[in-house]
N, C-alpha and C positions, 0 to 999 in steps of 0.2 A: 504494500500500500504506500502511495506517495502522499506525503503530508504537504499541504499548502501552507507555506510560511508567510507570515505577515510581518513586515518591518515595523519596529516600534516607532522609528522616525524616518518615514519614507522621504526620499529626496524630492524637492520641489521640481516642477517641470523645467526643462531646459529652454528658457526664454528670459528676456530681461526682466528681472525682479521675481522670477520663478512663479508666475501667476497661473493659478489653476484655471481661471476663467478668462481666456484671452481670445477675443473675437475681433477680426478685422472690421466687420461691419459697424460695430459699436465703439471701437477704439478712437479716441481723439488723437493719440500719438502712435506713430509707426516707426519702429527701429529697423534700419537697414544695415546689417553687418557687411563690411567689405574687407576681406582678408588679402590685402594687396601691399607689397613692399618692394616692388621691382625697381623703383627709382631711389630707394634708400642708398645713401652714399657713405655712411659710416657704420656699417654693420646692419644686418637684417634681423628680422624677428617680429617686426610690426604686424606682419600678417597673422600672427597669433594673438594680437591684441583684442580683437572683437570677442573671440572665444573666452579669453581669460576674464575680460570685463563682465561679460554676461554670466559666466559661471560664478564669479564673486558676488554679483548682484543678487543671486538666489538666496543669499544669507543675510540680506539687509532687511531690517524691519520696515513694514509698509508705512507706519505712522511717522511723520516728520515732526519732531518735538518743537522745532523752531517755527515751522510754518503753521502748525496746529491742525493739520489734516493729512489724509493719505493721498498723495499725488496720483497713485495708481488707480484710484477710484474713477479718474477721468477715462481710464481705459488705455492700455498700452499693448500693442501687438508687435511681435518680433517676426520679421520675415526670415526665410531661409537665407543663408549667406549668398551674396552675389558672387557669381563666378567671374573673377577678373581675367583679363587676357594678359598673361605674364610677359609675353614678348612684345606687347603693343600698349604703351601707356595711354596713348590717345584714344584707343578703342575702349580701354577700361573707363576712362572719363566719360565716353559716350554712353556706356552701359549704366554708369551711376546716374547720369543725367536723365536717361530714359526712366529708370525705376523711381527716382525722386519725383520726376514729372508726373508719373502715374499716381503716386501717393498724394501729391498736392492737388491733382485733378479730382481726387475723391474727397477733397476738403478735409484732409488730415494733416497733422503737423509732422513733417519728416525729421528724423534723427538719424544721422549716419555715424557708425562706429568704424574707424579705420584701425589698422592700415596706415600707410604713410600719407603725408599731407596732400598729395596730389588728388586723392579721392574727393577732397572738399570742392575742387573745381567743378566736378560734375553736378554737385548740388547747387552751386552758385549759378551755373549755366541754366539749370532747370528752373530755379526760383526767380532769377533776375532781380535781386534786391537792389535798393537804392544805395544802401550802406552795408559795410561788413565790419564787424568787430572781430579782430583776431588776437588771441592770447598766444604768444609765441616768443621763444628766445631769439628767433631769427626772422628777418623781414621777408624772406622767401621771394625777393623781388628781382631776381635775375631775369633778363629777357630770354636767355638761353643758358643752359647748364650742361656741360659735358656733351655738347652737340645737339641737345634736345630742348625744344620749347615746352615740352610736357614732362615736368619733373617736380619733385617735392620742393626744390629750391626756386621754381619759377611759377608755382601755382598762383601766388598773390599778384604777380605781374599780369598773368592771364585773367585773374578775377577782376583786376582794375579795368580791364577792357569791357567788363559787363556792368559793374557797379560804379556809381559816381565817386564814392568815397570808400577807401579801405584804411582802417585805423588799426595799428598794431601796438599792443601793450605787453610789457614784460620783456622787451627786446634788449639783449645784452651782447649781441654779436653783429655789428654793423660794418659794412664796407666803407662807408663815408659818412662824416658828420652832417647834421642838418637835413637829413632826409625827411620829407613832409609826412606828417601824421604818424610818426613812430615814437613811441614812448618807452622808457626803461621801467624798472621796477618801482621807482619813486615817481610815479606819474600823478598828474593833476586830474583827478576824477571828473571834476566839473568840465574841464577842457575836453576830455574824451567824450563825455556825454553830449556836449554841445556840437560835436562833429557828426554825430549819428542822426540822420534824417530819414524820414519815410519808412519804407519796409526794410528791416534790418535782419541780416543773417549773422549768426555767431559761430565762430570756428575756434576750437580750443585745441592747441597743440600742447600736450602735457609737459613738454620741456619748458614751457613758459613759467611753470612753477619751480620753486627751488628744489634742487636734488635731495635736500634733507627730507622732504615729504614725497617727492616723486623721482626716485632714482631710476625707474624702469623706462628709460627713453634712450634713443640712439645717440643723440647729440646734446648731452646735458651741459648746462652752463651754470656757474655759481651765481648767487645773489638774485635768485628768481622771486616770483611772487610767493607770498605766504598764503596759507589756506584762507585766512581772514580777508586778505586783500582781494584775492580772486573772487571769493563768494560775494563780498560786498559790492564789487564792481558789477558782477553778473546780475545780482539781484536788482540793482538800480537800472541796468540796461533793459532787463525784461519788464520792469515796472513802468519805465518811461516810454518805451518804444514798442512798435508793432513788430515783434520778432517773428519771422516766418519759418524758421528752421534753425537747427544747430547740428554741429558735429563735434566729436571728441576723437582725436587721432594721436598717432605716434606712441601708443603704449607698446612697449617691447618687454614682455614678461620675463622676469628673472627666475629661472628654475629654483624652487625651494623657498622663494620669497613671495608670499601671497599678499602682503600688506599693500603694495602699490596698486595691485589689481582692485583691491577693496576701496582704496582711495578714489581711483578712477570711476568705479561704479557708483560710489556715494556722490561724487561730483555730478555725474550724469543724472542721477535721480533728483538731486537738488535742482538742476536746471529744468527738469520736467516739472518739478514743483513750482518753480518761478513762473513757468509758462501756464501751468494749470490754474494758478491763483489769478492770473490775468483774465482767464476765461470765465472765472466764477461770477 
């Protein structure tokens, strides 16, 4: 006779936040994981970021004690991982653009988990925001990098061809001084907010945060944003502006170190909360 064993603590489903009831039709938010790192220039592994983030999110409590509600009550649906074209960065951008466009057309809020930063370009091309807020240690404003116009180091330049304004916060590695709309870790929050107009897209490269709280990135730079700095800015941006989507990219999981994955997942859920509060 075979005994049917029941786990005392069954694992939550494999989706963002481990939601038992996740339905695309009723979800306000849709997560698109993009496991792509073909343009990474200082070590790869970012393709494992979406899986690590989603897995870590399954152990986060639904209730946000600071916001005072459960952001997941708005409904979050996680799609299957998008299949990138590893030999063709431009084609991968096209695929992201197509999928994000479909999500937006269904009147849902798109969230992209990367992957290297190039995946953000597809979302920007689909949503066509007026302004983009980027948290990043690097401006990613090369016109061409290593012979390609489609690279993690060029995505913001390409994005500036779509949006009127691109603002980068947390930048600590700049090719030349005085570059327009680029701010370091000691930024003027009011100035940043004043630059964002119309429909806003938010892109978070995790290396924008200090390595002391986010070491699991490919190109870490010292003196990054603190958790409080980053959350405070993001909360104000979501409250003040019409944010139409966001991404969280460049998580490069470190084997045996789960804490950064949990930090990334917590950040993503906080951002969902900021957006959900605006919809209330």
